[in-house]
Biotite code that builds the C-alpha atoms (Angstrom):
import biotite.structure as struc

atoms = struc.array([
    struc.Atom([95.030, 80.339, 114.689], chain_id="A", res_id=1, res_name="UNK", atom_name="CA", element="C"),
    struc.Atom([95.198, 79.216, 111.024], chain_id="A", res_id=2, res_name="UNK", atom_name="CA", element="C"),
    struc.Atom([98.903, 78.713, 111.191], chain_id="A", res_id=3, res_name="UNK", atom_name="CA", element="C"),
    struc.Atom([98.612, 76.535, 114.290], chain_id="A", res_id=4, res_name="UNK", atom_name="CA", element="C"),
    struc.Atom([95.935, 74.292, 112.494], chain_id="A", res_id=5, res_name="UNK", atom_name="CA", element="C"),
    struc.Atom([98.129, 74.061, 109.400], chain_id="A", res_id=6, res_name="UNK", atom_name="CA", element="C"),
    struc.Atom([101.272, 73.033, 111.305], chain_id="A", res_id=7, res_name="UNK", atom_name="CA", element="C"),
    struc.Atom([99.213, 70.453, 113.271], chain_id="A", res_id=8, res_name="UNK", atom_name="CA", element="C"),
    struc.Atom([97.674, 69.117, 110.130], chain_id="A", res_id=9, res_name="UNK", atom_name="CA", element="C"),
    struc.Atom([100.990, 68.572, 108.409], chain_id="A", res_id=10, res_name="UNK", atom_name="CA", element="C"),
    struc.Atom([102.339, 66.802, 111.421], chain_id="A", res_id=11, res_name="UNK", atom_name="CA", element="C"),
    struc.Atom([99.172, 64.614, 111.895], chain_id="A", res_id=12, res_name="UNK", atom_name="CA", element="C"),
    struc.Atom([99.127, 63.725, 108.212], chain_id="A", res_id=13, res_name="UNK", atom_name="CA", element="C"),
    struc.Atom([102.689, 62.726, 108.242], chain_id="A", res_id=14, res_name="UNK", atom_name="CA", element="C"),
    struc.Atom([102.478, 60.880, 111.453], chain_id="A", res_id=15, res_name="UNK", atom_name="CA", element="C"),
    struc.Atom([99.278, 58.891, 110.452], chain_id="A", res_id=16, res_name="UNK", atom_name="CA", element="C"),
    struc.Atom([100.917, 57.674, 107.153], chain_id="A", res_id=17, res_name="UNK", atom_name="CA", element="C"),
    struc.Atom([104.292, 56.994, 108.711], chain_id="A", res_id=18, res_name="UNK", atom_name="CA", element="C"),
    struc.Atom([102.658, 55.102, 111.609], chain_id="A", res_id=19, res_name="UNK", atom_name="CA", element="C"),
    struc.Atom([100.649, 53.030, 109.239], chain_id="A", res_id=20, res_name="UNK", atom_name="CA", element="C"),
    struc.Atom([103.492, 51.988, 107.141], chain_id="A", res_id=21, res_name="UNK", atom_name="CA", element="C"),
    struc.Atom([105.969, 51.359, 109.965], chain_id="A", res_id=22, res_name="UNK", atom_name="CA", element="C"),
    struc.Atom([103.358, 49.163, 111.733], chain_id="A", res_id=23, res_name="UNK", atom_name="CA", element="C"),
    struc.Atom([102.827, 47.047, 108.737], chain_id="A", res_id=24, res_name="UNK", atom_name="CA", element="C"),
    struc.Atom([106.668, 46.360, 108.398], chain_id="A", res_id=25, res_name="UNK", atom_name="CA", element="C"),
    struc.Atom([107.260, 48.918, 105.633], chain_id="A", res_id=26, res_name="UNK", atom_name="CA", element="C"),
    struc.Atom([109.840, 50.889, 107.646], chain_id="A", res_id=27, res_name="UNK", atom_name="CA", element="C"),
    struc.Atom([111.861, 52.322, 104.692], chain_id="A", res_id=28, res_name="UNK", atom_name="CA", element="C"),
    struc.Atom([108.678, 53.702, 103.111], chain_id="A", res_id=29, res_name="UNK", atom_name="CA", element="C"),
    struc.Atom([107.662, 55.094, 106.533], chain_id="A", res_id=30, res_name="UNK", atom_name="CA", element="C"),
    struc.Atom([110.926, 56.938, 106.876], chain_id="A", res_id=31, res_name="UNK", atom_name="CA", element="C"),
    struc.Atom([110.592, 58.329, 103.394], chain_id="A", res_id=32, res_name="UNK", atom_name="CA", element="C"),
    struc.Atom([107.010, 59.645, 104.273], chain_id="A", res_id=33, res_name="UNK", atom_name="CA", element="C"),
    struc.Atom([108.415, 61.167, 107.425], chain_id="A", res_id=34, res_name="UNK", atom_name="CA", element="C"),
    struc.Atom([111.210, 62.943, 105.522], chain_id="A", res_id=35, res_name="UNK", atom_name="CA", element="C"),
    struc.Atom([108.705, 64.267, 102.962], chain_id="A", res_id=36, res_name="UNK", atom_name="CA", element="C"),
    struc.Atom([106.531, 65.583, 105.893], chain_id="A", res_id=37, res_name="UNK", atom_name="CA", element="C"),
    struc.Atom([109.443, 67.271, 107.448], chain_id="A", res_id=38, res_name="UNK", atom_name="CA", element="C"),
    struc.Atom([110.316, 68.781, 104.089], chain_id="A", res_id=39, res_name="UNK", atom_name="CA", element="C"),
    struc.Atom([106.687, 70.028, 103.695], chain_id="A", res_id=40, res_name="UNK", atom_name="CA", element="C"),
    struc.Atom([106.777, 71.431, 107.199], chain_id="A", res_id=41, res_name="UNK", atom_name="CA", element="C"),
    struc.Atom([110.085, 73.200, 106.466], chain_id="A", res_id=42, res_name="UNK", atom_name="CA", element="C"),
    struc.Atom([108.863, 74.670, 103.130], chain_id="A", res_id=43, res_name="UNK", atom_name="CA", element="C"),
    struc.Atom([105.724, 75.978, 104.868], chain_id="A", res_id=44, res_name="UNK", atom_name="CA", element="C"),
    struc.Atom([107.695, 77.543, 107.703], chain_id="A", res_id=45, res_name="UNK", atom_name="CA", element="C"),
    struc.Atom([109.727, 79.365, 105.017], chain_id="A", res_id=46, res_name="UNK", atom_name="CA", element="C"),
    struc.Atom([106.462, 80.695, 103.512], chain_id="A", res_id=47, res_name="UNK", atom_name="CA", element="C"),
    struc.Atom([106.860, 78.882, 100.252], chain_id="A", res_id=48, res_name="UNK", atom_name="CA", element="C"),
    struc.Atom([103.095, 78.270, 99.761], chain_id="A", res_id=49, res_name="UNK", atom_name="CA", element="C"),
    struc.Atom([103.384, 76.659, 96.270], chain_id="A", res_id=50, res_name="UNK", atom_name="CA", element="C"),
    struc.Atom([104.762, 73.599, 98.089], chain_id="A", res_id=51, res_name="UNK", atom_name="CA", element="C"),
    struc.Atom([101.210, 73.050, 99.531], chain_id="A", res_id=52, res_name="UNK", atom_name="CA", element="C"),
    struc.Atom([99.890, 72.089, 96.258], chain_id="A", res_id=53, res_name="UNK", atom_name="CA", element="C"),
    struc.Atom([102.579, 69.640, 95.533], chain_id="A", res_id=54, res_name="UNK", atom_name="CA", element="C"),
    struc.Atom([102.462, 68.249, 99.014], chain_id="A", res_id=55, res_name="UNK", atom_name="CA", element="C"),
    struc.Atom([98.803, 67.719, 98.749], chain_id="A", res_id=56, res_name="UNK", atom_name="CA", element="C"),
    struc.Atom([99.156, 65.787, 95.472], chain_id="A", res_id=57, res_name="UNK", atom_name="CA", element="C"),
    struc.Atom([102.125, 63.629, 96.814], chain_id="A", res_id=58, res_name="UNK", atom_name="CA", element="C"),
    struc.Atom([100.310, 62.893, 100.105], chain_id="A", res_id=59, res_name="UNK", atom_name="CA", element="C"),
    struc.Atom([97.011, 62.216, 98.325], chain_id="A", res_id=60, res_name="UNK", atom_name="CA", element="C"),
    struc.Atom([98.763, 59.707, 96.071], chain_id="A", res_id=61, res_name="UNK", atom_name="CA", element="C"),
    struc.Atom([100.637, 58.249, 99.182], chain_id="A", res_id=62, res_name="UNK", atom_name="CA", element="C"),
    struc.Atom([97.272, 57.822, 100.921], chain_id="A", res_id=63, res_name="UNK", atom_name="CA", element="C"),
    struc.Atom([96.018, 55.745, 98.009], chain_id="A", res_id=64, res_name="UNK", atom_name="CA", element="C"),
    struc.Atom([99.282, 53.787, 97.984], chain_id="A", res_id=65, res_name="UNK", atom_name="CA", element="C"),
    struc.Atom([98.960, 53.033, 101.607], chain_id="A", res_id=66, res_name="UNK", atom_name="CA", element="C"),
    struc.Atom([95.592, 51.446, 101.057], chain_id="A", res_id=67, res_name="UNK", atom_name="CA", element="C"),
    struc.Atom([97.029, 49.603, 98.145], chain_id="A", res_id=68, res_name="UNK", atom_name="CA", element="C"),
    struc.Atom([99.959, 48.357, 100.439], chain_id="A", res_id=69, res_name="UNK", atom_name="CA", element="C"),
    struc.Atom([97.266, 46.752, 102.834], chain_id="A", res_id=70, res_name="UNK", atom_name="CA", element="C"),
    struc.Atom([97.359, 49.368, 105.560], chain_id="A", res_id=71, res_name="UNK", atom_name="CA", element="C"),
    struc.Atom([94.100, 50.338, 107.245], chain_id="A", res_id=72, res_name="UNK", atom_name="CA", element="C"),
    struc.Atom([91.913, 52.550, 105.176], chain_id="A", res_id=73, res_name="UNK", atom_name="CA", element="C"),
    struc.Atom([91.200, 54.655, 108.281], chain_id="A", res_id=74, res_name="UNK", atom_name="CA", element="C"),
    struc.Atom([94.904, 55.636, 108.460], chain_id="A", res_id=75, res_name="UNK", atom_name="CA", element="C"),
    struc.Atom([94.856, 56.442, 104.818], chain_id="A", res_id=76, res_name="UNK", atom_name="CA", element="C"),
    struc.Atom([91.725, 58.470, 105.320], chain_id="A", res_id=77, res_name="UNK", atom_name="CA", element="C"),
    struc.Atom([93.291, 60.334, 108.233], chain_id="A", res_id=78, res_name="UNK", atom_name="CA", element="C"),
    struc.Atom([96.338, 61.173, 106.121], chain_id="A", res_id=79, res_name="UNK", atom_name="CA", element="C"),
    struc.Atom([94.186, 62.370, 103.307], chain_id="A", res_id=80, res_name="UNK", atom_name="CA", element="C"),
    struc.Atom([91.943, 64.574, 105.567], chain_id="A", res_id=81, res_name="UNK", atom_name="CA", element="C"),
    struc.Atom([94.862, 66.154, 107.350], chain_id="A", res_id=82, res_name="UNK", atom_name="CA", element="C"),
    struc.Atom([96.637, 66.835, 103.941], chain_id="A", res_id=83, res_name="UNK", atom_name="CA", element="C"),
    struc.Atom([93.446, 68.357, 102.568], chain_id="A", res_id=84, res_name="UNK", atom_name="CA", element="C"),
    struc.Atom([93.057, 70.557, 105.726], chain_id="A", res_id=85, res_name="UNK", atom_name="CA", element="C"),
    struc.Atom([96.548, 71.801, 105.533], chain_id="A", res_id=86, res_name="UNK", atom_name="CA", element="C"),
    struc.Atom([96.257, 72.444, 101.700], chain_id="A", res_id=87, res_name="UNK", atom_name="CA", element="C"),
    struc.Atom([93.076, 74.327, 102.062], chain_id="A", res_id=88, res_name="UNK", atom_name="CA", element="C"),
    struc.Atom([94.148, 76.368, 105.019], chain_id="A", res_id=89, res_name="UNK", atom_name="CA", element="C"),
    struc.Atom([97.471, 77.332, 103.358], chain_id="A", res_id=90, res_name="UNK", atom_name="CA", element="C"),
    struc.Atom([95.499, 78.806, 100.410], chain_id="A", res_id=91, res_name="UNK", atom_name="CA", element="C"),
    struc.Atom([93.024, 80.505, 102.836], chain_id="A", res_id=92, res_name="UNK", atom_name="CA", element="C"),
    struc.Atom([96.028, 81.969, 104.746], chain_id="A", res_id=93, res_name="UNK", atom_name="CA", element="C"),
    struc.Atom([97.499, 83.270, 101.548], chain_id="A", res_id=94, res_name="UNK", atom_name="CA", element="C"),
    struc.Atom([94.187, 85.015, 100.691], chain_id="A", res_id=95, res_name="UNK", atom_name="CA", element="C"),
    struc.Atom([94.028, 86.460, 104.262], chain_id="A", res_id=96, res_name="UNK", atom_name="CA", element="C"),
    struc.Atom([97.485, 88.017, 103.748], chain_id="A", res_id=97, res_name="UNK", atom_name="CA", element="C"),
    struc.Atom([96.279, 89.834, 100.590], chain_id="A", res_id=98, res_name="UNK", atom_name="CA", element="C"),
    struc.Atom([93.340, 91.678, 102.238], chain_id="A", res_id=99, res_name="UNK", atom_name="CA", element="C"),
    struc.Atom([93.713, 95.213, 103.356], chain_id="A", res_id=100, res_name="UNK", atom_name="CA", element="C"),
    struc.Atom([91.397, 95.287, 106.407], chain_id="A", res_id=101, res_name="UNK", atom_name="CA", element="C"),
    struc.Atom([92.589, 92.868, 109.063], chain_id="A", res_id=102, res_name="UNK", atom_name="CA", element="C"),
    struc.Atom([89.938, 93.773, 111.608], chain_id="A", res_id=103, res_name="UNK", atom_name="CA", element="C"),
    struc.Atom([87.757, 90.650, 111.030], chain_id="A", res_id=104, res_name="UNK", atom_name="CA", element="C"),
    struc.Atom([90.516, 88.183, 110.482], chain_id="A", res_id=105, res_name="UNK", atom_name="CA", element="C"),
    struc.Atom([89.645, 86.031, 113.506], chain_id="A", res_id=106, res_name="UNK", atom_name="CA", element="C"),
    struc.Atom([85.986, 85.896, 112.587], chain_id="A", res_id=107, res_name="UNK", atom_name="CA", element="C"),
    struc.Atom([86.850, 84.986, 108.951], chain_id="A", res_id=108, res_name="UNK", atom_name="CA", element="C"),
    struc.Atom([89.171, 82.251, 110.205], chain_id="A", res_id=109, res_name="UNK", atom_name="CA", element="C"),
    struc.Atom([86.431, 80.812, 112.576], chain_id="A", res_id=110, res_name="UNK", atom_name="CA", element="C"),
    struc.Atom([83.941, 80.917, 109.764], chain_id="A", res_id=111, res_name="UNK", atom_name="CA", element="C"),
    struc.Atom([86.303, 79.117, 107.330], chain_id="A", res_id=112, res_name="UNK", atom_name="CA", element="C"),
    struc.Atom([87.376, 76.464, 109.746], chain_id="A", res_id=113, res_name="UNK", atom_name="CA", element="C"),
    struc.Atom([83.768, 75.820, 110.743], chain_id="A", res_id=114, res_name="UNK", atom_name="CA", element="C"),
    struc.Atom([82.870, 75.377, 107.252], chain_id="A", res_id=115, res_name="UNK", atom_name="CA", element="C"),
    struc.Atom([85.777, 73.183, 106.461], chain_id="A", res_id=116, res_name="UNK", atom_name="CA", element="C"),
    struc.Atom([85.093, 71.037, 109.531], chain_id="A", res_id=117, res_name="UNK", atom_name="CA", element="C"),
    struc.Atom([81.469, 70.593, 108.313], chain_id="A", res_id=118, res_name="UNK", atom_name="CA", element="C"),
    struc.Atom([82.621, 69.420, 104.852], chain_id="A", res_id=119, res_name="UNK", atom_name="CA", element="C"),
    struc.Atom([85.316, 67.141, 106.328], chain_id="A", res_id=120, res_name="UNK", atom_name="CA", element="C"),
    struc.Atom([82.859, 65.705, 108.824], chain_id="A", res_id=121, res_name="UNK", atom_name="CA", element="C"),
    struc.Atom([80.362, 64.839, 106.075], chain_id="A", res_id=122, res_name="UNK", atom_name="CA", element="C"),
    struc.Atom([82.981, 63.293, 103.999], chain_id="A", res_id=123, res_name="UNK", atom_name="CA", element="C"),
    struc.Atom([84.194, 61.111, 106.974], chain_id="A", res_id=124, res_name="UNK", atom_name="CA", element="C"),
    struc.Atom([80.660, 60.287, 107.772], chain_id="A", res_id=125, res_name="UNK", atom_name="CA", element="C"),
    struc.Atom([80.043, 59.218, 104.244], chain_id="A", res_id=126, res_name="UNK", atom_name="CA", element="C"),
    struc.Atom([83.067, 56.995, 104.372], chain_id="A", res_id=127, res_name="UNK", atom_name="CA", element="C"),
    struc.Atom([81.745, 55.440, 107.543], chain_id="A", res_id=128, res_name="UNK", atom_name="CA", element="C"),
    struc.Atom([78.331, 54.937, 106.059], chain_id="A", res_id=129, res_name="UNK", atom_name="CA", element="C"),
    struc.Atom([79.735, 53.416, 102.979], chain_id="A", res_id=130, res_name="UNK", atom_name="CA", element="C"),
    struc.Atom([81.626, 50.881, 105.155], chain_id="A", res_id=131, res_name="UNK", atom_name="CA", element="C"),
    struc.Atom([78.499, 50.061, 107.339], chain_id="A", res_id=132, res_name="UNK", atom_name="CA", element="C"),
    struc.Atom([75.701, 50.088, 104.749], chain_id="A", res_id=133, res_name="UNK", atom_name="CA", element="C"),
    struc.Atom([75.858, 47.470, 101.997], chain_id="A", res_id=134, res_name="UNK", atom_name="CA", element="C"),
    struc.Atom([73.629, 48.154, 98.907], chain_id="A", res_id=135, res_name="UNK", atom_name="CA", element="C"),
    struc.Atom([73.926, 46.464, 95.472], chain_id="A", res_id=136, res_name="UNK", atom_name="CA", element="C"),
    struc.Atom([73.729, 49.161, 92.760], chain_id="A", res_id=137, res_name="UNK", atom_name="CA", element="C"),
    struc.Atom([73.922, 49.061, 89.133], chain_id="A", res_id=138, res_name="UNK", atom_name="CA", element="C"),
    struc.Atom([76.573, 51.275, 87.507], chain_id="A", res_id=139, res_name="UNK", atom_name="CA", element="C"),
    struc.Atom([73.934, 53.746, 86.278], chain_id="A", res_id=140, res_name="UNK", atom_name="CA", element="C"),
    struc.Atom([72.302, 54.224, 89.747], chain_id="A", res_id=141, res_name="UNK", atom_name="CA", element="C"),
    struc.Atom([75.756, 54.447, 91.348], chain_id="A", res_id=142, res_name="UNK", atom_name="CA", element="C"),
    struc.Atom([76.648, 57.380, 88.939], chain_id="A", res_id=143, res_name="UNK", atom_name="CA", element="C"),
    struc.Atom([73.387, 59.027, 89.604], chain_id="A", res_id=144, res_name="UNK", atom_name="CA", element="C"),
    struc.Atom([73.878, 58.917, 93.403], chain_id="A", res_id=145, res_name="UNK", atom_name="CA", element="C"),
    struc.Atom([77.483, 60.142, 92.925], chain_id="A", res_id=146, res_name="UNK", atom_name="CA", element="C"),
    struc.Atom([76.359, 63.163, 90.866], chain_id="A", res_id=147, res_name="UNK", atom_name="CA", element="C"),
    struc.Atom([73.601, 63.960, 93.420], chain_id="A", res_id=148, res_name="UNK", atom_name="CA", element="C"),
    struc.Atom([76.216, 63.834, 96.201], chain_id="A", res_id=149, res_name="UNK", atom_name="CA", element="C"),
    struc.Atom([78.650, 66.152, 94.362], chain_id="A", res_id=150, res_name="UNK", atom_name="CA", element="C"),
    struc.Atom([75.710, 68.493, 93.631], chain_id="A", res_id=151, res_name="UNK", atom_name="CA", element="C"),
    struc.Atom([74.605, 68.372, 97.232], chain_id="A", res_id=152, res_name="UNK", atom_name="CA", element="C"),
    struc.Atom([77.994, 69.172, 98.622], chain_id="A", res_id=153, res_name="UNK", atom_name="CA", element="C"),
    struc.Atom([78.480, 71.848, 95.927], chain_id="A", res_id=154, res_name="UNK", atom_name="CA", element="C"),
    struc.Atom([75.217, 73.603, 96.923], chain_id="A", res_id=155, res_name="UNK", atom_name="CA", element="C"),
    struc.Atom([76.196, 73.392, 100.614], chain_id="A", res_id=156, res_name="UNK", atom_name="CA", element="C"),
    struc.Atom([79.502, 74.991, 99.885], chain_id="A", res_id=157, res_name="UNK", atom_name="CA", element="C"),
    struc.Atom([77.825, 77.671, 97.662], chain_id="A", res_id=158, res_name="UNK", atom_name="CA", element="C"),
    struc.Atom([75.325, 78.515, 100.448], chain_id="A", res_id=159, res_name="UNK", atom_name="CA", element="C"),
    struc.Atom([77.937, 78.625, 103.116], chain_id="A", res_id=160, res_name="UNK", atom_name="CA", element="C"),
    struc.Atom([80.204, 80.933, 100.969], chain_id="A", res_id=161, res_name="UNK", atom_name="CA", element="C"),
    struc.Atom([77.300, 83.237, 100.184], chain_id="A", res_id=162, res_name="UNK", atom_name="CA", element="C"),
    struc.Atom([76.903, 83.899, 103.893], chain_id="A", res_id=163, res_name="UNK", atom_name="CA", element="C"),
    struc.Atom([80.429, 85.420, 104.110], chain_id="A", res_id=164, res_name="UNK", atom_name="CA", element="C"),
])
């Protein structure tokens, strides 16, 4: 199940960013992203897991560049979310291969994917809320809210991990 989600995430990440660039008349850049996505897919299929770290960095920077190029921030967010999903699940799959007892693998996969979906859902909801709600904050109050948000998500992840 994890392998299927990783392959789907790589394809959706590449497709979203390629579509965003090509639809904004940046065809050459879109083709380059498509080639990078195919390379990431090929490296993953050859079980070269180190490529996931580099691909995550590249596609994260590309997502930021897509926003800078004037493409919809939702397309960049989709590319970033799917890159994050593929990167995280690749590391999880590597950890799964190193365990000795494979009897609970499907339960562990379901628990990890559920936890990951919750975190990604909260992140996307936060982006949506930030686009809808307009509040004027000073720098200090914005930093306090950012630290509270990071602490809250860290506490949530810690509690979810402690249940494993």
